[in-house]
N, C-alpha and C positions, 0 to 999 in steps of 0.2 A: 504495498499500500504505499511506504515511502517513496519507494521508488518509483509509483505512479505520479504522486504527489512531486515528486522532483523535477518529473521530467514534464509535466503539466506545467510549475513555474517557468522551466526555462522557457516552453512553448511562448509562456506571455513575454515574458523579458525579449526574446526573440523578436515578437511582434512589435512591440514597441519602440524597439532599437528600429526597426524597418520601417514604421512609421516617424521617427524621430528622425531616420535617414534621408525621406524622400522633402520632409519640412528644410533641412540643412542645407540639401540642394538647391530646393526651389530659394531661399533666402541667397545662397550666395550667387546664385546664378548672374544677375544683374552686374553687383559686384566685379566677380572675377570677370568677364569678359570686358566690361567698360576700363575697369581699370588694368587689364591686360594689354587692352590695344594703344591704351594709354603708354603704358612701359615700354613695350616693344616698339610700339610704328609713332608715337607721339598722337595718335588720332582724340581726336574730341569726341565728343557722345554722339554717335550711330541714329538714322534716323529713327530706327527700329531696334528693342533688342535682335531681332531676326537678323539687321542688317551684318552684322559682325562675323556671319557665316561667311563673309567677303574678307574677313580681317584675319589676322595670326593665330586668332581666337577661335576658328573656325572648328578644327578638332576638341578642344573644353566646349565649345559650343552644343556641338553636334553630342559630345560624350555626354555631358551632364543631360541633356533631355533626355538620351535613349536610356542612362541609367535611372531615370526620373518613370520612363516609360516601364523599365523590368519591374521595379519596385511595384508601381500599381498594379502590371499584370499579378503579379503574387498576391496581389490584398485580397482577402476574404473578410465579405463582410455578414452580418444576421441573417440576410435572405439574399435567395439565387439574384438578384436585380443589383444587388451591391457588388456581387462578385462580377457581373457583366459589366457594372460602370468600373468596373478596375480595369476591365479586360479590353473596354471602349477606349476609358484614358489613356491604355499603354499602346494601343494603335494610334491613336490621336499624337501624342505625345511623339513617336518616331517618324508621325506622318509630318512636324513639324521640324525635324531633324533634317530628314532624310530627301523631304523636298521644299527645296529653300526658297525664298522671296526674289521677287525679279531683282535685277542688279540694275544700275544705268543700261539706256539702249538695250533693253532687253529686247532679244528674238520673240518670236510667236511662241515658241516651243517653251521658253523661260518666262513668258505669259500664262502657260499651260502649269506649268509648275507652281507658280507664284500661286495661283488661284487653288490650287488641291492645299497649296501651304496655310491659306487666309481660312482656307474653310477647315483644315482638320486644328488650327490655334483658336477659331469660333469655339468649336465643336468639345476641343478640351475644357477652354473656360467654363464652358457651359456644365461639362459632366463634373470636373472638379469642383463647381459654387454645387453640383447636387450634393457631394458630398459632404461639404460644409454646411448647409442648411435641412439636408431631411437624414443622412445617413450617421452625421457625426451626433446629433443630437438626440438621437434614440437613447432610451433609458430600459435596463430591465424591468419588465412588469413586476418580476418577482422582491423587487429591491427598489426601496425608497432614494428619491435623488439626494445627492449630500448638496452643501451649499457650496462646495465647490465645481459641483456639476452644473448648476444653475451657472455660475459664473464661467463656464468650460462652453454652455449651451451659449451665452453671449457673445463672446470669442468666436466663435465659430459661425454665428448668425453674423456679425460684425464684418468678418472675414468674405462669407458667401457672397451679401450686399456689394460689397468695395468689391467682388472680382467683378461682378452682373455690371455695377456702374464704370467701371473701366474698359471694360468692351463694350459697352453702349457710347460711351463718350470716342472709342475708337470709331466704331463706326461714324457717328455722327461729323467727325473730322471727315473720314475719308467720303462722306457725304457732299462736303461743304462746298462751295461757290471756291473756283480756284483763287478768286482774289481774297478770300481769308486767308486757304491755305496758304498762300504764299508770305502772309504777314506772320501766321504762324510757325513755320516750319522751321525758323530760326530757331525756335526752341525746344523742337524736337517733341512733341506732345503724346508722339505716338509710342516714343519708347521710354516716358515715365507713366504714361499710363498702363505699359506694359509694364513694366518693371512694381508698380503699385500693384497689380492683380497677383504678379507673382509673387511677391512680398505675403501678401493677404492669404493666398495659397500655403506659402511656409509654415506660415505662424499658424494657421489651423491645423498641419499635419504635426509639428512641433508641440503645438495643445494636445491632441490628440494621442501623440506620445509620450504625454504626461511629464514633457520636458518645462510644460508650464501649468499652474494650478493643479498639482495633482493631488489627489484626495490625501488627508493627514491619515496615518495611520493609531 
């Protein structure tokens, strides 16, 4: 019996570490690619995080997204739909990594690839928003939610709505008149919206991994 408990505890610890790993990678991504490109090439902020695909941080960008995808694909939730969401998030994350956004003077093929990239990125953020808003906020019906659990649920909801808001703002910006886009482009709004969304994603997963607001024993 002790061996069974030890195995169960080990599985729980491994699962918590998996969640924290997803969170750490998400939080690190904007900082690593932007500072890396600056240090290696002297480049400033790019138009989007995806644009770092065309810098010296190409391998790091692809590697982090693929790692996040693998971790998400390994995730198993309370219900089948939660595991399905993890698998979909994995596919979308890898899609973002392997189908780059269009570069300057893109060919028709690159524009098609960029469309796949944009769709994958949008679906990725929608899927991970689902995790934060609906999956992470669930509570075992046999247990009374603790004070920390209520606090974690608040964090999850803030992160989920932050991701959705950032995604909506990117969509609004992409549909704005050319004159407005031209004035705002120098501020790199898409990069900052994406960075905010990814940070929210990372915080939600770190919280789920009990790196933040862990229940008191």
